C-alpha positions, 0 to 999 in steps of 0.5 A: 500500500502506498501513502496517499499523495497530497492534493496539490501534487495530484491536482498540479499535474500537466493537463494531458497527464493520466488522471490518478485514482484512489481506491477505497473499500468502505467494506471488504465487498464495496469498492469506490474509485476516486478520480482526481479530475478537478480541484472543485469536484469529488468524482468517484464510481462504484461497481453497482454489481457489488451492491447486491442485497440490502446490506451492501446498498446500506453501506453505499448509502452510508458512504454517500452520507458521510462524504456529504456530511463531511463536505456539507454538500450534496453527493449525487450518483449518476448512472455510468455515461449519463452525466447530469441525471442523478439517480440517488444522492445525499440531500444536505437539508434532509440529512439522508440519501434520497431517490432522485429519479424514477427507476427505469422500466425495461 
């Protein structure tokens, strides 16, 4: 395991340099991969295949809630490849994770 680099080192890279990532396991079965695209954004993804069952979904919601509480900002989860249409997210005023879009019917 390597030490976490300082934010200024990660964000001061050349514009065409590869974007570093940070892998965080809130539990042994759920992985969040943080990507450092911009200084004013927290960008991470979660493999939804890992969120099978209520217990793992609860872990994911707790993780969103903790990030939102620490930052004092909403935390939104968009489907992959669909920027701007969040499905769930942490609502700062409600102090909880909420459903933001109706589930799609196939």
